[in-house]
C-alpha positions in Angstrom: 2.8 56.0 47.3 5.3 52.9 46.5 9.0 54.4 48.0 10.4 51.2 47.9 12.4 50.4 45.2 12.4 47.0 45.3 8.7 46.7 45.8 8.2 49.1 43.0 10.2 46.7 40.6 8.3 43.6 41.9 5.2 45.0 41.2 6.8 47.1 37.6 8.0 43.1 36.8 4.6 41.8 37.4 3.0 44.0 34.8 5.7 43.2 32.3 4.9 39.6 32.8 1.2 40.1 32.0 1.6 42.3 29.0 5.0 41.1 27.2 5.9 37.8 27.1 8.7 39.1 24.8 10.4 41.7 27.1 9.5 40.2 30.4 12.7 37.5 30.0 15.4 39.8 29.0 14.7 42.5 31.5 14.0 39.7 34.0 18.0 38.9 33.1 19.1 41.9 33.8 20.4 43.0 37.4 20.6 46.1 39.1 19.9 49.5 38.6 20.2 48.3 34.3 17.2 46.4 35.2 16.1 49.4 36.8 16.5 51.4 34.0 15.0 49.2 31.6 11.5 48.4 33.4 11.0 51.9 33.8 11.5 52.6 29.9 9.7 49.6 28.7 6.5 50.4 31.4 6.3 53.5 30.6 6.3 53.4 26.6 3.7 50.4 27.6 1.5 53.0 29.1 1.5 55.3 26.4 1.3 52.7 24.1 -2.4 51.3 25.8 -3.6 55.1 25.0 -2.5 55.0 21.7 -4.3 51.4 20.6 -7.5 51.9 23.2 -10.3 49.7 20.9 -12.8 51.9 22.9 -11.4 55.5 23.5 -12.4 58.4 21.3 -9.4 60.0 18.9 -9.6 63.3 20.1 -9.2 62.0 23.6 -6.4 59.8 22.8 -4.7 62.4 21.4 -5.8 65.2 24.5 -3.9 62.5 26.7 -0.7 61.7 25.0 -0.3 65.6 25.2 -1.2 66.3 28.5 1.0 62.8 29.5 4.1 64.1 27.0 3.4 68.0 28.8 4.1 66.2 32.1 6.9 64.5 31.8 8.7 67.3 30.2 7.7 69.6 32.8 8.4 70.0 36.8 4.8 69.6 38.0 3.9 67.2 40.9 2.5 63.7 40.3 -0.9 65.0 41.7 -1.3 66.9 38.5 -0.7 63.6 36.6 -3.3 61.6 38.6 -5.8 64.9 37.5 -4.6 64.5 33.6 -5.9 60.7 34.3 -8.8 61.2 37.0 -11.8 61.2 34.3 -10.7 57.9 32.7 -9.9 56.0 35.6 -12.3 53.4 34.9 -11.5 53.1 31.2 -7.6 53.2 31.4 -5.6 50.0 32.1 -3.4 49.8 35.7 -0.3 49.4 33.8 -1.0 53.3 32.3 -2.6 54.7 35.6 0.5 53.8 37.4 3.0 55.7 34.8 4.1 58.1 37.7 5.2 55.1 39.4 6.9 53.6 36.3 9.0 57.1 36.3 10.2 56.6 40.2 11.5 53.2 39.1 14.2 54.7 36.9 17.2 55.6 38.5 17.8 59.0 39.6 20.6 59.4 36.7 18.2 57.9 34.0 15.6 59.5 34.7 15.6 62.2 32.5 16.5 60.2 29.6 13.2 57.7 29.8 11.0 60.7 30.5 12.5 62.7 27.0 12.2 59.6 25.4 8.6 58.8 26.4 7.7 62.3 25.9 8.5 62.8 22.6 7.2 59.2 22.0 3.9 60.3 23.5 3.7 63.1 20.9 4.5 61.3 18.0 1.7 59.4 19.1 -0.3 62.1 19.3 0.0 63.3 15.6 -0.5 60.1 14.4 -3.7 59.5 16.3 -4.9 62.9 15.0 -3.9 61.5 11.1 -5.8 58.3 11.8 -2.8 56.1 11.5 -2.8 57.1 7.5 0.3 55.4 6.2 0.3 55.9 2.3 4.2 55.5 1.5 7.1 53.8 2.7 8.0 57.3 4.4 4.9 57.2 6.5 5.7 54.0 7.6 9.0 54.6 8.6 7.8 57.4 10.2 5.6 55.6 12.3 7.7 52.9 12.9 10.2 55.0 14.5 7.9 56.9 16.5 6.5 53.8 18.2 9.4 51.5 17.9 12.9 53.0 16.7 12.3 55.7 19.3 12.8 52.8 22.1 15.9 51.3 20.0 17.3 54.8 20.2 16.8 54.9 24.4 18.1 51.6 24.6 21.4 53.0 23.3 21.1 55.6 25.4 20.8 53.7 28.7 23.7 51.1 27.5 26.2 54.6 27.3 24.7 55.6 31.1 25.1 51.9 32.6 28.6 51.5 31.1 29.7 53.4 28.2 28.8 50.6 26.0 28.6 52.9 22.4 26.7 51.5 19.6 25.0 52.7 16.3 21.9 54.7 16.2 21.1 54.4 12.9 20.7 50.1 13.4 19.2 51.0 16.4 16.5 52.6 14.9 16.3 49.7 12.2 16.2 47.5 15.1 12.7 49.1 16.8 11.4 48.9 13.0 12.2 45.7 12.6 10.7 44.5 15.5 7.5 46.5 15.1 7.3 45.6 11.4 7.2 41.5 12.5 4.1 42.5 15.0 2.5 44.5 12.1 2.8 41.6 10.1 1.7 39.2 13.3 -1.5 41.3 13.7 -2.0 41.6 10.2 -5.3 40.1 10.3 -6.6 41.0 13.4 -6.2 44.8 12.4 -7.5 44.0 8.8 -10.7 42.9 10.7 -11.0 46.3 12.4 -10.8 48.3 9.7 -7.3 49.5 10.3 -3.9 49.1 7.8 -0.2 49.9 8.7 0.9 48.8 5.3 1.6 51.7 2.6 -0.7 52.1 -0.4 -0.2 49.2 -3.2 1.9 47.4 -0.4 1.3 43.9 -0.1 2.9 40.9 2.5 5.8 40.3 0.4 6.8 43.8 0.9 6.0 44.2 4.3 7.9 40.8 4.9 11.1 42.6 2.4 10.6 45.5 5.0 10.9 43.9 8.1 13.9 41.6 6.9 15.6 44.7 5.4 15.1 46.5 9.0 16.2 43.1 11.3 19.4 42.8 9.2 20.4 46.2 10.6 19.3 45.0 14.0 21.8 41.9 13.1 24.8 44.2 12.3 23.7 46.3 15.8 23.9 43.1 18.0 27.4 41.6 16.6 29.4 44.3 18.0 28.3 44.2 21.4 30.8 42.9 23.9 29.2 39.4 26.0 27.3 40.5 28.7 24.2 41.2 29.9 23.3 43.7 27.4 24.4 41.5 24.5 21.9 38.9 25.6 19.3 41.6 26.5 19.3 42.5 22.6 20.0 39.0 21.1 16.8 37.5 23.0 13.8 39.7 21.4 16.1 39.7 18.0 16.2 36.0 17.9 12.0 35.9 18.6 11.4 38.5 15.8 13.3 36.2 13.3 11.3 33.0 14.5 8.2 34.7 14.3 9.0 36.3 10.7 9.8 32.7 9.6 6.7 30.8 11.2 4.5 33.5 9.9 6.5 33.7 6.3 5.7 29.4 6.6 2.0 29.9 7.1 2.0 28.7 11.0 1.2 32.1 12.8 2.1 33.3 16.0 4.8 31.4 18.0 3.7 28.7 20.7 5.1 29.5 23.9 6.8 26.3 23.5 9.0 27.4 20.5 9.5 30.8 22.9 11.4 29.0 25.2 13.0 27.0 23.1 14.7 30.0 21.3 15.4 31.6 24.5 16.7 28.8 26.1 19.2 28.2 22.9 20.5 32.0 23.1 21.1 32.0 26.9 23.1 28.9 26.6 25.3 30.0 23.8 27.3 31.4 26.5 26.3 35.2 26.2 26.1 35.8 29.9 
């Protein structure tokens, strides 16, 4: 067991670097307990996301694990209970998932309940979508799915901003922020999803309609960011939003995913605007 918070944060940041270039950069620029809280939140949600997205695990196993994780997060049961849940799948699940208890411990004590409750709600929602075999038929289904896997993250971040320094934000726009980022991910992974027989498009939707959905929600994200005061919270939100807009522009022009050089150029532009 790791008890040193600095050591745990270092390990967590290494996992962030491996798992997400989009969020590693803004999280790495946060400081103190806010960095610990946001890193904990992202890693917890990445841990359960790896269960939902596992390419080989049967759907009933995914659903079972997600519901067990949700139950543990909402209980006072010891860490050994979670170890028992994961034990049969130790050779299958990635390390970022198997270390979920570490990511929970990474959160500052006063923020841990926010992270645990939001992750539990997300895990249950993911399990419900696994049971439905991710069948998205209507705009309402798409809204429900993108809320479950991303809009709820926007809500949690708003809760963490308030916890940190009292920053108050619009929760509807926070949900739009998450939905917008997820819609960009859906568009970015469209070809790969199609090859494996998966579609997150409502019936009769084409690429143009999904682009419109992404742009609509990113407009809400823009409005969310516009009212933030200068500082690390504003910078944190501006970086992934700028990357989402850049990715959407690249996809719409047929360029595909952003190159590493483009990512660094966008990040440099944002941070050089004097937001910090």
